[in-house]
N, C-alpha and C positions, 0 to 999 in steps of 0.2 A: 874151832866150830864151826862144822854146817845146820844152822840149826833150822827148816824153809818154818814148823809152827808149833805154835805152844798148843798144852791139852791142861789136861784135868782129868779125875773121875770121881764117875755120879759125887754132884759139887755138892747138894742136903748128905748124905749116909755118909757121905768120909767130913767134907768138915761146917755141915751145921749151919752152911749159911750159902742160899744161893745165889744172893745178888750179890753180896759180898768177893765171895768165890771168880764167875761168872763177867763181876764187871773187871777184876783186876785179871785174869787174866784175856777183855777183848783187850784191853788196854794196853797190855800188855807189847802181844801183836803189831798192835796197830801203829803203840810206837817202831815195831819194830819191821817191821813194813812183812810178815810176816800172816800163815797162814793160817785157821785154827782148825784144834780134832779135838772133841770132848766126849768118854766113849763114858755112853750111859748105858744102867744097862738099874734103873731107879725103873721104876714104876708105879700104879696108880698117882696118886695124887702128886708127888713130892717130881715122879720125873713128866709127870705130864706140865709142871710151875715147869720143872728145872726150859723142858722145850719152848718153858710159851715165851719165859726171859729172856732168851739170847736171842731167841729171831725179834722180839723189839728191840733187842741191843741191835 
């Protein structure tokens, strides 16, 4: 398998845990030297928190 990106969709709406989901996704990408591809459809406070947390990571 030739995977270039590790990704996810709407961490808060789908998993209910922004930090846990983003931490796992980022660490998996770093461990395997891959890019990150997050599809974010959330709006409002949860969307903003997700973007801010991803930027911090």
